[in-house]
C-alpha positions as CSV (number, residue, x, y, z in Angstrom):
1,M,91.8,35.3,-10.2
2,S,92.6,33.5,-6.9
3,K,91.8,36.3,-4.5
4,K,88.1,37.3,-3.9
5,Y,86.8,40.7,-4.1
6,S,83.8,42.4,-2.4
7,I,81.8,44.7,-4.7
8,L,80.3,48.0,-3.8
9,I,77.7,49.6,-6.1
10,L,76.9,53.2,-5.7
11,A,73.1,53.4,-6.3
12,A,71.9,56.3,-3.9
13,G,71.3,59.1,-6.6
14,E,67.8,60.5,-6.9
15,G,68.5,61.1,-10.7
16,T,66.7,64.4,-10.8
17,R,67.5,64.7,-14.6
18,M,65.4,61.8,-15.4
19,R,62.5,64.0,-14.4
20,S,60.7,61.0,-12.5
21,S,58.1,61.5,-9.9
22,S,58.7,58.2,-8.0
23,I,61.3,56.0,-9.8
24,P,65.0,56.1,-8.3
25,K,67.5,56.4,-11.4
26,V,68.8,52.8,-11.1
27,M,65.2,51.3,-11.1
28,H,64.6,52.6,-14.6
29,T,64.8,49.7,-17.2
30,L,66.9,49.1,-20.1
31,C,65.5,46.4,-22.5
32,G,63.2,45.4,-19.8
33,V,65.8,45.1,-17.0
34,P,66.4,47.7,-14.2
35,L,69.8,49.2,-14.4
36,I,71.0,48.0,-11.1
37,Q,70.3,44.3,-12.0
38,R,72.4,44.9,-15.2
39,V,75.4,46.0,-13.1
40,I,75.0,43.1,-10.5
41,K,74.8,40.6,-13.5
42,A,78.1,42.2,-15.0
43,S,79.9,41.8,-11.6
44,M,78.8,38.2,-11.1
45,P,81.6,36.5,-12.7
46,I,84.2,38.3,-10.6
47,P,85.2,35.9,-7.5
48,Q,83.4,37.7,-4.7
49,E,82.6,37.6,-1.0
50,K,79.9,40.1,-0.7
51,I,77.9,42.9,-2.7
52,G,77.1,46.1,-1.0
53,I,74.8,48.6,-2.5
54,V,74.6,52.1,-1.2
55,V,71.2,53.4,-1.5
56,G,69.4,56.6,-0.7
57,Y,66.4,58.0,-2.6
58,G,63.8,55.3,-3.4
59,N,65.5,52.7,-1.4
60,E,62.2,50.8,-0.7
61,K,61.9,50.2,-4.3
62,I,65.3,49.0,-4.7
63,K,64.9,46.7,-1.6
64,E,61.8,45.2,-3.1
65,E,63.5,44.5,-6.4
66,L,66.5,42.8,-4.8
67,K,64.8,40.9,-1.9
68,K,65.2,37.4,-3.5
69,Q,68.9,37.9,-4.2
70,K,71.3,36.5,-1.8
71,N,74.7,37.8,-0.5
72,I,73.5,41.5,-1.2
73,E,73.4,44.1,1.7
74,L,71.9,47.4,1.2
75,I,73.8,50.5,2.8
76,P,71.8,53.8,3.4
77,Q,73.5,57.0,2.5
78,K,71.5,59.4,4.7
79,K,72.3,62.6,2.7
80,Q,73.5,62.5,-1.0
81,M,76.8,64.6,-0.9
82,G,78.7,63.1,-3.6
83,S,80.4,59.7,-4.5
84,G,83.1,60.1,-1.7
85,N,80.4,60.4,0.8
86,A,78.5,57.4,-0.5
87,V,81.7,55.3,0.0
88,Q,82.1,57.0,3.5
89,S,78.5,55.7,4.2
90,A,79.8,52.2,3.8
91,K,82.6,52.6,6.3
92,N,81.1,50.1,8.6
93,W,80.3,47.5,5.9
94,L,83.8,47.9,4.5
95,Q,85.4,47.2,7.8
96,H,83.3,44.0,8.0
97,V,84.2,42.7,4.6
98,S,87.8,43.5,4.9
99,K,88.1,40.4,7.2
100,S,87.5,38.2,4.3
101,S,88.4,40.3,1.2
102,S,91.5,42.4,0.7
103,H,90.2,44.3,-2.4
104,I,86.9,46.2,-3.3
105,L,85.5,47.0,-6.8
106,V,83.5,50.1,-6.8
107,V,81.1,50.7,-9.6
108,C,78.2,52.9,-10.3
109,G,74.7,51.6,-10.5
110,D,73.8,53.6,-13.4
111,T,76.3,52.2,-15.7
112,P,74.2,49.3,-17.3
113,L,76.4,48.7,-20.3
114,I,79.5,47.6,-18.5
115,S,80.6,44.1,-19.5
116,S,81.6,41.2,-17.3
117,E,84.7,40.8,-19.6
118,T,85.9,44.4,-19.0
119,L,85.4,44.1,-15.2
120,L,87.2,40.8,-15.0
121,S,90.2,42.2,-17.0
122,F,90.4,45.3,-14.7
123,C,90.2,43.3,-11.5
124,N,92.8,41.0,-12.9
125,F,95.1,43.9,-13.8
126,H,94.7,45.5,-10.2
127,L,95.9,42.2,-8.6
128,K,98.5,41.5,-11.1
129,Q,100.1,44.8,-10.8
130,E,99.7,44.8,-6.9
131,N,98.1,48.2,-6.9
132,N,96.7,49.9,-3.9
133,A,94.3,51.7,-6.2
134,S,93.3,51.3,-9.8
135,I,91.2,53.3,-12.2
136,L,89.3,51.9,-15.1
137,S,90.1,54.6,-17.9
138,F,89.8,55.1,-21.6
139,K,91.1,57.7,-24.2
140,T,88.7,59.6,-26.1
141,S,88.7,62.4,-28.7
142,Q,85.8,63.8,-26.9
143,P,86.7,64.1,-23.2
144,F,84.1,66.8,-22.3
145,G,82.2,66.1,-19.2
146,Y,84.7,63.2,-17.9
147,G,87.2,63.5,-15.1
148,R,90.7,63.9,-16.5
149,I,93.4,61.3,-15.6
150,V,96.4,63.5,-14.6
151,R,99.9,61.8,-14.7
152,D,103.1,63.1,-13.2
153,Q,106.4,63.6,-15.2
154,N,107.1,59.8,-14.8
155,L,103.6,59.0,-16.3
156,R,102.4,57.8,-12.8
157,V,98.8,58.5,-12.1
158,Q,98.7,61.4,-9.9
159,K,95.1,62.5,-9.6
160,I,91.8,62.9,-11.3
161,V,90.3,66.3,-11.9
162,E,86.5,66.7,-12.7
163,E,85.5,68.9,-15.7
164,K,84.2,71.7,-13.7
165,D,87.4,72.0,-11.7
166,A,89.9,71.3,-14.6
167,T,92.4,74.0,-15.8
168,L,92.5,74.6,-19.6
169,E,95.6,72.5,-19.9
170,E,94.1,69.6,-17.9
171,K,91.0,69.9,-20.1
172,N,93.2,68.8,-23.1
173,I,93.9,65.4,-21.5
174,D,92.3,62.7,-23.6
175,E,92.5,59.9,-21.0
176,V,89.4,59.9,-18.8
177,N,87.9,58.4,-15.9
178,S,85.0,55.7,-16.1
179,A,84.2,56.0,-12.4
180,I,85.0,52.4,-11.9
181,Y,87.8,51.6,-9.4
182,C,89.6,48.9,-7.3
183,F,90.9,49.7,-4.0
184,E,92.9,48.0,-1.3
185,I,90.2,48.1,1.3
186,K,92.2,48.8,4.5
187,K,94.2,51.7,2.5
188,L,91.0,53.2,1.3
189,L,89.5,53.1,5.0
190,E,92.7,55.1,6.1
191,I,92.0,57.7,3.3
192,L,88.4,58.1,3.3
193,P,88.2,60.3,6.5
194,H,90.6,62.9,4.8
195,L,88.3,63.7,1.8
196,K,87.1,67.4,1.6
197,N,84.5,69.2,-0.4
198,N,86.5,72.2,-1.6
199,N,85.3,72.0,-5.2
200,A,82.9,73.7,-7.5
201,K,80.0,71.3,-6.4
202,K,80.7,71.4,-2.6
203,E,80.6,67.5,-2.6
204,Y,82.8,64.8,-1.6
205,Y,84.4,63.3,-4.7
206,L,85.5,59.7,-4.6
207,T,88.0,60.6,-7.3
208,D,89.9,62.7,-4.7
209,V,91.2,59.5,-3.1
210,I,93.5,59.0,-5.9
211,E,95.5,62.0,-5.1
212,H,95.6,61.0,-1.4
213,F,97.0,57.5,-2.6
214,Y,99.7,59.2,-4.6
215,N,100.7,61.6,-1.9
216,K,101.1,58.7,0.4
217,R,103.4,57.1,-2.2
218,L,101.0,54.0,-2.6
219,K,100.9,52.3,-5.8
220,V,98.2,53.9,-8.3
221,D,97.7,53.0,-11.8
222,A,95.0,53.3,-14.5
223,F,93.9,50.3,-16.8
224,Q,92.9,51.7,-20.2
225,S,90.0,49.8,-21.5
226,G,90.8,47.6,-24.6
227,A,87.4,48.5,-26.1
228,R,87.5,50.7,-29.2
229,N,87.0,54.4,-28.4
230,G,83.3,54.6,-29.1
231,L,82.6,51.3,-27.6
232,A,84.5,52.3,-24.4
233,I,82.4,55.3,-24.1
234,K,79.1,53.5,-24.3
235,E,80.3,50.6,-22.0
236,T,81.0,53.0,-19.3
237,M,78.4,55.7,-19.9
238,G,76.3,56.8,-17.0
239,I,72.6,57.1,-17.4
240,N,71.5,60.5,-16.1
241,T,68.7,61.5,-18.6
242,R,65.8,59.8,-20.5
243,V,68.0,60.7,-23.7
244,E,71.0,58.9,-22.5
245,L,68.6,55.9,-21.4
246,S,67.3,55.8,-25.1
247,M,71.0,56.0,-26.3
248,A,71.8,52.9,-24.2
249,E,68.8,51.1,-25.3
250,E,69.6,51.8,-29.0
251,F,73.2,50.5,-28.4
252,L,71.9,47.4,-26.8
253,Q,69.1,46.6,-29.1
254,E,71.4,46.8,-32.1
255,K,73.7,44.2,-30.2
256,I,70.9,41.9,-29.4
257,R,69.4,42.2,-33.1
258,N,72.9,41.6,-34.7
259,Y,73.3,38.5,-32.4
260,W,70.1,36.9,-33.6
261,M,70.8,37.7,-37.3
262,E,74.1,35.9,-37.0
263,Q,72.2,32.8,-35.4
264,G,70.1,32.6,-38.6
265,V,67.1,34.9,-38.0
266,T,66.0,37.3,-40.9
267,M,65.0,40.8,-40.0
268,L,63.3,43.4,-42.4
269,N,64.3,46.9,-41.5
270,P,66.0,45.7,-38.1
271,S,66.0,49.0,-36.5
272,S,62.2,48.9,-36.2
273,I,62.2,45.6,-34.2
274,Y,62.5,45.4,-30.5
275,I,63.8,42.3,-28.7
276,E,64.5,41.8,-25.0
277,E,67.4,39.8,-23.7
278,K,65.6,36.8,-22.4
279,V,63.9,36.3,-25.8
280,T,65.0,33.3,-27.9
281,I,64.3,32.8,-31.7
282,G,64.6,29.9,-33.8
283,K,66.6,29.7,-37.2
284,D,65.2,30.8,-40.5
285,T,62.4,32.8,-38.7
286,L,61.3,36.2,-40.3
287,L,60.8,39.2,-38.3
288,L,58.9,42.1,-40.0
289,P,59.0,45.8,-39.0
290,Q,57.4,47.2,-35.9
291,T,57.7,43.8,-34.2
292,M,58.2,43.7,-30.4
293,L,59.3,40.6,-28.6
294,L,59.3,40.8,-24.9
295,G,60.1,38.9,-21.5
296,A,60.9,35.3,-21.9
297,T,59.2,34.8,-25.3
298,K,60.3,31.9,-27.2
299,I,59.9,31.8,-31.2
300,G,60.5,28.4,-32.9
301,E,62.0,27.9,-36.3
302,R,60.6,29.1,-39.6
303,C,58.1,31.3,-38.2
304,K,56.9,34.6,-39.6
305,I,56.3,37.3,-37.1
306,G,54.8,40.8,-38.1
307,P,54.4,43.4,-39.2
308,S,53.4,45.3,-36.2
309,S,53.2,42.3,-33.7
310,F,53.6,42.4,-29.8
311,I,54.5,39.1,-28.2
312,E,55.3,39.0,-24.4
313,N,56.1,36.0,-22.2
314,S,54.8,33.5,-24.7
315,N,55.9,30.4,-26.6
316,I,55.5,30.2,-30.2
317,G,56.0,26.8,-32.0
318,E,57.5,26.2,-35.4
319,N,56.1,27.3,-38.9
320,T,53.7,29.6,-37.2
321,V,52.5,32.9,-38.6
322,V,51.5,36.0,-36.4
323,R,50.4,39.1,-38.3
324,A,49.7,42.4,-36.6
325,S,48.6,40.9,-33.2
326,F,49.0,41.2,-29.5
327,I,50.1,38.1,-27.5
328,Y,50.4,37.9,-23.6
329,G,51.6,35.0,-21.6
330,S,50.3,32.4,-24.2
331,T,51.4,29.1,-25.8
332,I,51.0,28.6,-29.5
333,G,51.7,25.3,-31.3
334,N,53.1,24.5,-34.7
335,K,51.6,25.7,-38.1
336,V,49.2,28.0,-36.4
337,E,47.9,31.3,-38.0
338,I,47.2,34.3,-35.8
339,G,45.8,37.6,-37.0
340,P,45.7,40.1,-38.1
341,Y,44.3,42.1,-35.3
342,T,44.1,39.1,-32.9
343,H,44.4,39.5,-28.9
344,L,45.6,36.5,-27.1
345,R,45.5,37.2,-23.3
346,T,47.3,35.5,-20.5
347,G,46.6,31.7,-20.1
348,S,45.6,31.1,-23.7
349,V,46.7,27.8,-25.5
350,V,46.4,27.5,-29.3
351,Q,47.2,24.0,-30.6
352,D,48.8,22.8,-33.7
353,E,47.3,24.1,-37.2
354,A,44.8,26.1,-35.6
355,R,43.7,29.5,-36.9
356,I,42.7,32.7,-34.8
357,G,41.6,35.4,-37.2
358,N,41.1,39.1,-37.3
359,F,39.5,41.0,-34.6
360,T,39.3,37.9,-32.3
361,E,40.1,37.9,-28.7
362,I,41.1,34.7,-26.8
363,K,41.4,34.7,-23.0
364,N,42.4,32.0,-20.6
365,S,41.2,29.4,-23.2
366,N,42.6,26.3,-25.0
367,I,41.8,26.1,-28.6
368,G,42.1,22.5,-30.0
369,K,44.0,21.3,-33.0
370,E,42.8,22.6,-36.5
371,T,40.2,24.7,-34.8
372,K,39.3,27.9,-36.6
373,V,38.0,31.1,-34.9
374,S,38.4,33.2,-37.9
375,H,36.9,36.7,-37.1
376,L,35.2,39.0,-34.7
377,A,34.7,36.4,-31.8
378,Y,35.4,36.4,-28.1
379,I,36.5,33.2,-26.4
380,G,37.0,33.5,-22.8
381,D,37.6,30.8,-20.0
382,S,36.8,28.2,-22.5
383,I,37.9,24.9,-23.7
384,L,37.4,24.0,-27.4
385,G,38.2,20.7,-29.0
386,E,39.7,19.8,-32.4
387,K,38.5,20.8,-35.8
388,I,35.8,23.2,-34.5
389,N,34.6,26.2,-36.7
390,V,33.5,29.3,-34.8
391,G,31.6,31.8,-37.0
392,A,31.8,35.7,-36.9
393,G,30.4,37.4,-33.9
394,A,30.4,34.3,-31.7
395,I,30.8,35.1,-28.1
396,T,31.3,33.0,-24.8
397,C,29.6,35.0,-22.1
398,N,31.9,33.9,-19.2
399,F,31.1,36.7,-16.7
400,D,27.9,36.9,-14.6
401,G,28.9,40.3,-13.1
402,K,30.5,38.6,-10.1
403,N,32.2,35.3,-11.2
404,K,33.8,33.9,-14.4
405,H,32.3,30.5,-15.8
406,K,33.7,28.0,-18.2
407,T,32.4,27.0,-21.6
408,T,33.4,23.7,-23.2
409,I,32.8,22.8,-26.9
410,G,33.3,19.3,-28.1
411,S,35.5,18.4,-31.1
412,Q,34.2,18.8,-34.7
413,S,31.4,21.0,-33.7
414,F,30.2,24.1,-35.7
415,V,29.3,27.4,-33.9
416,G,27.2,29.7,-36.3
417,S,27.5,33.4,-36.5
418,N,26.4,35.6,-33.6
419,V,26.0,32.7,-31.2
420,N,26.1,33.6,-27.6
421,L,27.1,30.8,-25.2
422,I,26.1,31.6,-21.6
423,A,28.4,30.0,-19.4
424,P,28.6,27.6,-17.5
425,V,27.7,25.6,-20.5
426,K,28.9,22.4,-22.3
427,V,28.4,21.5,-26.0
428,G,29.0,17.9,-27.0
429,A,31.2,16.7,-30.0
430,R,29.8,17.1,-33.6
431,S,27.0,19.5,-32.6
432,V,25.7,22.4,-34.6
433,L,24.8,25.8,-32.9
434,A,22.6,27.8,-35.4
435,A,23.4,31.1,-36.2
436,G,21.9,33.9,-33.9
437,S,21.2,31.4,-31.0
438,T,21.8,32.1,-27.4
439,I,22.7,28.8,-25.7
440,T,21.7,28.8,-22.0
441,E,21.7,24.9,-21.6
442,D,24.1,22.1,-22.3
443,V,23.9,20.4,-25.6
444,P,24.3,16.8,-26.2
445,S,26.7,15.5,-28.9
446,D,25.5,15.2,-32.5
447,S,22.7,17.7,-31.8
448,L,21.3,20.9,-33.4
449,A,20.6,23.7,-31.0
450,I,18.6,26.6,-32.4
451,E,17.0,29.3,-30.4
452,R,15.4,32.2,-32.2
453,T,12.3,34.2,-31.7
454,S,9.8,33.8,-34.7
455,L,10.3,36.2,-37.6
456,V,7.5,38.6,-37.9
457,I,6.9,40.6,-41.2
458,K,4.2,43.3,-41.3
459,K,3.6,44.2,-44.9
460,G,2.9,47.9,-45.6
461,W,3.7,48.7,-42.1
462,V,6.0,51.7,-43.2
463,K,3.3,53.3,-45.4
464,K,0.6,52.9,-42.6
465,R,2.9,54.7,-40.1
466,K,3.1,57.7,-42.3
């Protein structure tokens, strides 16, 4: 494709059927990515000059989301009066981009499943056929709710009729509109002022421009999506309700899971596993039911994850096991055992062959190679060396009510059960902290630290109390 397009994304709708108190429709997320970002990403492979996004409700949230992206201009639609009015709101922008682009691709911001391949094929068709206007259409045995593509006796596209305005004969048409268009910009600008709102919804439909193009004897055609019937519907489906959002999520999740299984990942009960798009997974890894992998998580080869594990923005090495645990923003080495019921919080690093066991929480800490924190412990803002054993109930007391403080424990030390380390404190290598001790001072290497009150036994005390 030699000629460059400009791209106009319609994203001004409030999305009242989403029943949201503050989130504009295009800012709802699909597999962790806002709908508007998915549409922008799908359009990126098309040679383009500029992207304009028509915004209305919640425009500040959209602006914040897109502030770091270049070559995008937000165009306000002051009052939402239909798709035709949305494009009319972009009149000045269209006039400006027409100096460098002859054609415009118009796509809705709530169609997150549209693929780059479909958009590229459509744009190529528009240019190759030298059309003044093109419609991305598809055929379906279930056309209810879609605008119908009406053709004349010579099979030329004559107009698009919306469901609410269609006659019984028109409702039987099985070729429908996807609401994605290509236009020659200068011709579109000539026609936009002539749109009327004489329809059931009293809105200005962008679809009406097609009949104007036809009546002016301009070249109009429809490009039927090459996708299979069901896939075409999914690719072009608009998200208007939470139900439709969940349907799109299910479709995309199946696509993601199938991709990773084709890459050598095993999943038991795949439909119960949730994987976001930025996640990467090594070969021969096993994912068990009810596992969620989010953000930019990276899982190495030959791992076993789950069941019931949640991992977000974390790196997991090879041959590591994570059972029924929650992990956020952490790095885990090779041959590590995590869980069950472990909580790794942001900033945690667990080195090779370590073990973090059940009901243990690690926060912003570095756990050394072959160190074991096997159960019922809290390690926060700490550095633990190699081959340390931390007993049940041990706690690093890192917070004094105002500031957080660091605990350091040297390699090959032994921390007994129910030890409290009052930070800031340092324990040297090969030291032993006796069970039940509260450590308030630094402990030199090769030392025993024991801090307990004397045991008092009063024989017969219970009988005397009676």
